[in-house]
ZAVO-971736 format. One record per residue: x, y, z of N, C-alpha, C in turn. Coordinates in steps of 0.2 Angstrom, whole numbers, padded with zeros to 4 digits, always signed. Each point is the difference from the previous one (the first is absolute). Layout:
XYZXYZXYZ;...
This chain:
-0035+0088+0056+0003+0007-0001+0000+0004+0006;-0006+0000+0004+0000+0004+0006+0005-0002+0005;+0001-0007+0001+0005-0002+0004+0007+0002-0002;+0001-0001-0007+0007+0001-0003+0002+0008+0001;-0005+0004-0001+0001+0007+0000-0002+0004+0006;-0001-0004+0005-0003+0004+0006+0005+0005+0003;+0006-0001+0001+0005+0005+0002+0000+0006-0005;+0000-0001-0006+0000+0005-0005-0006+0004+0000;-0006-0003+0001-0006+0004+0000+0000+0004+0006;+0002-0002+0006+0000+0004+0006+0004+0006-0001;+0006+0000-0004+0004+0005-0001-0003+0005-0005;-0004-0002-0005-0003+0004-0005-0006+0004+0003;-0003-0004+0005-0006+0003+0003+0002+0006+0004;+0006+0000+0003+0003+0005+0004+0003+0006-0004;+0000-0001-0006+0003+0005-0005-0005+0005-0001;+0000+0006+0003-0005+0005-0001+0001+0003-0007;+0005-0001-0004+0001+0003-0007-0003-0004-0005;-0002-0006+0002-0003-0005-0005-0006+0002-0003;-0001+0001-0006-0006+0002-0004-0002-0006-0004;-0002-0005+0003-0002-0006-0004-0004-0005+0004;-0004-0004-0003-0005-0005+0003+0004-0006+0000;+0001-0004+0006+0003-0006+0000-0006-0006-0001;+0002-0004-0005-0005-0006-0001+0004-0006+0001;-0002-0004+0005+0004-0006+0002-0005-0006-0002;+0003-0004-0005-0004-0006-0003+0001-0006+0004;-0005-0003+0003+0001-0007+0002-0002-0005-0006;+0005-0003-0003-0001-0003-0006-0005-0006+0001;-0004-0001-0006-0005-0005+0001+0003-0007+0002;-0003-0003+0005+0003-0006+0002+0005+0000+0006;+0002+0007+0002+0005+0001+0005-0004+0004+0006;+0003-0001+0006-0002+0004+0005-0007-0001+0002;-0004+0006+0000-0007+0001+0002-0004+0000-0006;+0003-0001-0006-0004+0001-0007-0004-0006-0001;-0004+0000-0005-0004-0006-0002+0004-0005-0002;-0001-0007+0001+0004-0005-0001-0003-0004-0007;-0005+0003-0003-0002-0003-0006-0004-0006+0001;-0004-0002-0005-0004-0007+0001+0001-0004-0007;-0001-0006+0001+0000-0005-0006+0007+0000-0003;+0000+0002-0006+0007-0001-0004+0003+0007-0001;-0001+0005+0005+0004+0006-0001+0007-0001-0001;+0003+0003-0005+0007-0001-0002+0005+0004+0004;-0002+0006+0002+0005+0004+0004+0005+0002-0005;-0001+0001-0006+0005+0001-0005+0002+0008+0001;+0006+0001-0003+0003+0007+0000-0005+0005-0003;-0003-0003-0006-0004+0005-0004-0006+0001+0004;-0003-0005+0004-0006+0002+0004+0002+0004+0006;+0006+0000+0003+0002+0004+0005+0001+0007-0002;+0003+0001-0006+0001+0007-0003-0007+0003-0002;-0005-0004-0002-0006+0003-0001-0004+0002+0006;+0001-0003+0005-0003+0002+0007+0003+0006+0002;+0007+0001+0000+0003+0006+0002-0002+0006-0005;+0000-0001-0006-0002+0005-0005-0007+0002+0002;-0005-0004+0002-0007+0002+0001+0000+0004+0006;+0004+0000+0005+0000+0003+0006+0004+0007+0000;+0004+0001-0005+0004+0006+0000-0003+0006+0001;-0005+0002-0005-0004+0006+0000+0004+0006+0002;+0006+0001-0004+0004+0006+0001+0002+0002-0008;+0003+0006+0000+0002+0003-0007+0007-0003-0002;+0004-0001+0005+0007-0003-0001+0002-0002+0007;+0005-0005-0001+0002-0003+0006+0008-0002+0000;+0002-0001+0006+0007-0003+0001-0001-0007+0003;+0003-0005-0002+0000-0006+0003+0006-0002+0004;-0001-0003+0006+0005-0003+0004-0001-0007+0000;+0004-0004-0003-0002-0007+0000+0006-0005+0003;-0002-0005+0002+0005-0005+0004-0002-0007-0002;+0004-0004-0001-0001-0007+0000-0005-0002-0006;-0005-0003+0002-0006-0002-0004-0003+0005-0004;+0000+0006+0003-0003+0006-0003+0004+0003-0006;+0006-0002+0000+0005+0002-0006-0003-0003-0006;-0003-0006+0000-0003-0003-0007-0006+0004-0001;-0004+0002+0005-0006+0003-0001+0001+0007-0004;+0005+0003+0003+0002+0007-0003+0003-0001-0007;+0003-0005-0002+0002-0002-0006-0005+0000-0005;-0006-0004+0002-0006-0001-0004-0003+0007-0001;+0000+0004+0005-0003+0007-0001+0004+0004-0005;+0006-0001+0001+0005+0004-0004-0001-0002-0008;-0001-0006-0001-0001-0003-0007-0006+0003-0003;-0005+0002+0004-0006+0003-0003+0000+0007-0003;+0005+0003+0003+0000+0008-0002+0001+0001-0007;+0005-0004-0003+0001+0002-0008-0006-0002-0004;-0004-0005+0003-0005-0002-0004-0007+0004+0001;+0001+0005+0004-0006+0004+0002-0005-0003+0004;+0002-0006+0004-0005-0003+0004+0001+0002+0007;+0004+0005+0002+0000+0002+0006-0001+0008+0001;-0006+0001+0002-0002+0007-0001+0003+0005+0005;+0004-0003+0005+0003+0004+0005+0007+0000-0001;+0004+0006-0001+0007+0000-0002+0004-0002+0007;+0005-0005-0001+0004-0002+0005+0006+0005+0000;+0001+0005+0005+0005+0005-0001+0007-0003+0002;+0000-0004+0006+0006-0003+0002-0001-0007+0003;+0005-0004-0001-0001-0007+0004+0006-0001+0004;-0001-0002+0006+0006-0001+0005+0000-0008+0001;+0005-0003-0003+0000-0008+0000+0004-0002+0006;-0002-0003+0005+0003-0002+0006+0001-0008+0000;+0006-0002+0000+0002-0007+0001-0005-0005-0004;-0001+0001-0006-0004-0005-0004+0003-0003-0006;-0003-0005-0003+0003-0003-0005-0002+0003-0007;+0003+0005-0002-0002+0003-0006+0002-0004-0006;+0005-0004+0000+0003-0004-0006-0001-0007+0002;-0005-0003-0003-0002-0007+0001+0005-0005+0000;+0005+0001-0005+0005-0005-0001+0005-0001+0006;+0000+0006+0004+0004+0000+0006-0003-0002+0006;-0007-0002+0000-0004-0001+0006+0001-0008+0001;+0001-0001+0007+0001-0007+0002-0006-0002+0005;-0005-0003-0001-0005-0002+0005+0003-0004+0006;-0003+0001+0006+0002-0004+0005-0002-0007+0000;+0003-0004+0004-0003-0007+0000-0007-0001+0002;-0002+0005+0005-0007+0000+0001-0005+0002-0006;+0002+0005-0003-0004+0002-0006+0000-0006-0005;+0005-0003-0001+0000-0006-0005-0004-0005+0002;-0001-0001+0007-0004-0006+0002-0007+0003-0001;-0002+0006+0002-0006+0003-0001-0003+0000-0007;+0005+0000-0005-0002+0001-0007-0001-0007-0003;+0001-0006+0004-0001-0006-0003-0007-0001-0001;-0002-0003-0006-0007+0000-0002-0004-0005+0004;+0003-0005+0002-0004-0006+0004+0000+0001+0007;+0006+0003+0003+0000+0000+0007+0001+0007+0003;+0000+0005-0004+0000+0007+0002-0005+0002+0006;-0006-0002-0001-0005+0001+0005+0001-0003+0006;+0003-0006+0000+0002-0003+0007+0005+0004+0003;+0005+0002-0003+0006+0004+0003-0003+0006+0003;-0005+0004-0004-0003+0006+0003-0003-0001+0006;-0004-0006+0001-0004-0001+0006+0004-0002+0006;+0006-0003-0002+0004-0003+0006+0006+0005+0002;+0000+0006-0003+0005+0005+0001+0000+0003+0008;+0004-0002+0004+0000+0002+0007+0004+0007+0001;-0002+0003+0005+0003+0006+0002+0008+0000+0000;+0003-0006+0003+0007+0000+0001+0003-0001-0007;-0003-0004-0005+0002-0001-0006+0000+0007-0004;-0005+0003+0001-0001+0007-0004+0006+0005+0003;+0001+0000+0006+0005+0004+0003+0007-0001-0003;+0001-0007+0000+0007-0002-0003+0001+0002-0007;-0005-0001-0004+0000+0002-0007+0001+0008-0001;-0005+0004+0003+0000+0007-0001+0007+0003+0004;+0001-0003+0005+0006+0003+0004+0007-0001-0004;-0001-0005-0004+0006-0002-0004+0002+0005-0006;-0005+0004-0002+0001+0005-0005+0004+0007+0003;+0000+0000+0007+0003+0006+0003+0008-0002+0001;+0003+0006+0001+0008-0001+0001+0001-0002+0008;+0005-0003+0001+0002-0001+0007+0000+0006+0004;+0002+0006-0003+0001+0006+0004-0007+0003+0001;-0005-0002-0003-0006+0004+0001-0006-0006+0000;+0000-0004+0005-0005-0005+0000-0007+0003+0002;-0005-0003-0003-0007+0003+0001-0002-0001+0007;-0004+0005+0003-0002-0001+0007-0005-0006+0000;+0000-0004+0006-0004-0006+0000-0008+0002+0000;-0002+0006+0003-0007+0002+0000-0002+0002-0007;+0005+0003-0004-0002+0002-0007-0001-0007-0004;+0004-0005+0001-0002-0006-0003-0006-0003+0002;-0002+0000+0006-0006-0002+0003-0006+0003-0004;+0001+0007+0000-0006+0004-0003-0001-0002-0007;+0006+0000-0004-0001-0002-0007-0003-0007-0001;+0002-0005+0004-0003-0006+0000-0008+0000+0001;-0002+0003+0005-0007+0001+0002-0004+0003-0005;+0004+0005-0004-0004+0004-0005-0001-0005-0006;+0005-0004-0001-0001-0005-0006-0005-0005+0001;-0001-0002+0007-0005-0005+0002-0007+0003+0000;-0001+0007+0001-0006+0003+0001-0005-0002-0005;-0006-0001+0002-0006-0001-0005+0001-0005-0005;+0003-0006+0003+0001-0006-0005+0006+0001-0004;+0005+0004+0001+0005+0001-0004+0004-0007-0001;+0001-0004+0005+0004-0006+0000-0003-0005-0006;-0006+0001-0002-0003-0004-0005+0003+0002-0007;+0003+0006-0001+0001+0002-0007+0007+0002-0001;+0005-0002+0005+0007+0002-0001+0003-0003-0006;-0003-0006-0002+0003-0003-0007-0003+0004-0006;-0005+0003+0001-0003+0004-0006+0004+0007+0000;+0002+0003+0005+0003+0006+0000+0007+0000-0003;+0004-0006+0000+0006+0000-0003+0000-0001-0007;-0006+0000-0003-0001-0001-0008+0003+0006-0003;+0001+0006+0004+0003+0006-0003+0007-0002-0003;+0003-0005+0002+0007-0002-0002-0001-0002-0007;-0005-0004-0002-0001-0002-0007-0002+0006-0004;-0004+0005+0003-0001+0006-0004+0006+0003-0002;+0005+0001+0005+0006+0003-0002+0003-0003-0006;+0000-0006-0001+0004-0003-0005-0005+0001-0007;-0006-0001+0001-0005+0001-0006+0001+0007-0003;+0000+0005+0004+0000+0007-0002+0006+0004+0001;+0006-0004+0001+0006+0004+0001+0002+0004-0006;-0001-0002-0006+0003+0005-0005-0005+0006-0001;-0006-0001+0002-0005+0006+0000+0002+0005+0005;+0001-0003+0006+0001+0004+0006+0007+0004+0000;+0005-0004-0002+0007+0003+0000+0000+0005-0006;-0003-0002-0005+0000+0005-0006-0003+0007+0002;-0006-0001+0004-0003+0007+0002+0004+0003+0005;+0004-0003+0004+0005+0003+0005+0006+0004-0004;+0002-0004-0005+0006+0003-0004-0003+0006-0004;-0006+0000-0002-0003+0005-0004+0000+0006+0005;-0003-0001+0006+0000+0006+0005+0006+0003+0002;+0005-0005+0000+0007+0003+0002+0003+0004-0006;-0001-0002-0006+0002+0004-0006-0003+0007+0000;-0007+0000+0001-0004+0006+0000+0003+0005+0005;+0001-0002+0007+0002+0004+0005+0002-0005+0006;+0007-0001+0000+0002-0005+0005-0001+0003+0007;-0001+0006+0001+0000+0003+0007-0007-0002+0003;-0005-0002-0004-0006-0003+0002+0000-0006+0004;+0005-0004-0002+0001-0007+0003+0006+0000+0005;-0002-0001+0006+0005+0000+0006+0000-0007+0003;+0006-0003+0000+0001-0007+0002+0004+0000+0007;-0002-0004+0005+0003+0000+0006+0001-0008+0002;+0006-0002+0001+0001-0007+0001+0005+0000+0006;-0003-0003+0006+0004+0000+0006+0003-0007+0001;+0006-0001-0002+0003-0007+0000+0002-0001+0008;+0000+0005+0004+0002-0001+0007-0006+0002+0004;-0006+0000-0002-0006+0003+0004-0005-0005+0001;
């Protein structure tokens, strides 16, 4: 998240009118965060519980992108059940797969999800292969900077990250398992006050 939102954070920090505390979460298993031990599942529910534990605020706005979209959906589903003590005032959804049925995992993600060989794919993922896959999700008009791709790859490898890539993609299975709950929570939030849910999708960004 820090790398994804770095330009945005720099602008927010320069905004003298901002009256809020910025909390950037390095999700469990990503970047500089703990990589877990043993049979850590890295489930969306687990990620949401970690985020909830470090909130320590009275209310919040969420800005979520990619994988964090599913974490936000899990948090949102807790509100009607009274299991989220912190009201989510607004959610800004950036280029994420809100609707599971429309999501298409990449070839690499499919290989990582393979029960018998996913771990082998994770450990053999080279930087050039990573750059090809990640670069492929950008438009030709706006290719990612080479250094940015290098930074992302290094962050994923940090502190033994290469050993758990196949575990991190399990969130895709969670999306299918909980899609009715998550989409129902989103639809409920939209009916209550659609202005609280803001969607940004850059087809050419």
